[in-house]
C-alpha positions as CSV (number, residue, x, y, z in Angstrom):
1,M,-52.6,171.6,32.1
2,I,-53.5,170.1,28.7
3,A,-53.9,171.4,25.0
4,Q,-57.1,172.7,24.0
5,A,-59.1,171.3,21.4
6,E,-58.3,173.8,18.7
7,G,-61.2,175.5,17.0
8,T,-63.8,173.6,18.7
9,G,-65.6,176.6,20.7
10,I,-65.8,174.6,23.6
11,T,-66.9,176.7,26.9
12,R,-66.8,175.9,30.4
13,R,-70.3,176.5,30.5
14,E,-71.0,173.1,27.9
15,V,-68.0,171.3,30.0
16,L,-70.0,172.1,33.4
17,D,-73.2,170.9,32.1
18,A,-71.7,167.6,31.2
19,I,-69.5,166.8,34.3
20,Y,-71.3,168.5,37.3
21,P,-73.1,165.4,38.4
22,A,-69.7,163.5,39.2
23,F,-69.1,166.5,41.7
24,A,-72.4,165.4,44.0
25,R,-70.8,164.0,46.5
26,D,-66.8,164.5,47.7
27,G,-64.9,165.6,44.4
28,A,-64.5,163.2,41.2
29,S,-61.5,161.1,39.5
30,K,-61.1,161.9,35.8
31,D,-62.7,158.6,35.1
32,E,-65.8,159.6,37.0
33,I,-65.5,163.0,35.2
34,V,-65.7,160.9,31.8
35,A,-68.2,158.8,32.9
36,A,-70.7,161.5,33.9
37,A,-70.2,163.2,30.7
38,V,-70.7,160.6,28.5
39,T,-73.8,160.1,30.4
40,A,-74.9,163.5,29.8
41,E,-74.1,163.2,26.0
42,P,-72.4,165.8,25.1
43,R,-70.9,166.7,21.4
44,S,-68.0,164.4,21.2
45,E,-65.5,167.1,21.3
46,I,-66.0,167.5,25.0
47,I,-65.5,163.9,25.9
48,E,-62.4,163.8,23.8
49,L,-61.1,166.9,25.8
50,L,-62.1,165.7,29.3
51,G,-60.3,162.1,28.4
52,R,-56.9,164.3,28.0
53,L,-57.1,165.5,31.5
54,P,-54.5,164.1,33.9
55,A,-55.5,160.9,35.8
56,R,-55.9,162.2,39.1
57,R,-58.9,163.7,41.8
58,Y,-60.3,166.9,41.6
59,P,-61.7,167.9,44.7
60,S,-64.0,170.6,43.3
61,V,-65.0,171.7,39.4
62,R,-62.7,174.7,40.1
63,E,-60.0,172.5,40.0
64,V,-60.9,171.1,36.7
65,W,-60.5,174.6,35.1
66,S,-56.6,174.4,36.3
67,D,-56.0,171.9,33.3
68,L,-58.6,173.7,31.2
69,P,-56.8,177.6,31.9
70,E,-57.6,178.9,28.3
71,M,-61.3,177.6,28.0
72,P,-63.7,180.6,27.5
73,I,-66.4,180.7,30.1
74,S,-69.3,181.1,27.8
């Protein structure tokens, strides 16, 4: 679990919009998730938050939420 970006108002919907393409195949690594987000050009706080994810492979987007448990849905 990583620390949330206090006061940024980042939601799961925003993160999902930025990272969904990374999961088009068979899961995604942290680096692939961050790269997908950079390509989507979300606000910088989202890139910073994703950069703090643990370096591991995420089989699905749902697994990302396990490292961001307190992030609101929308």
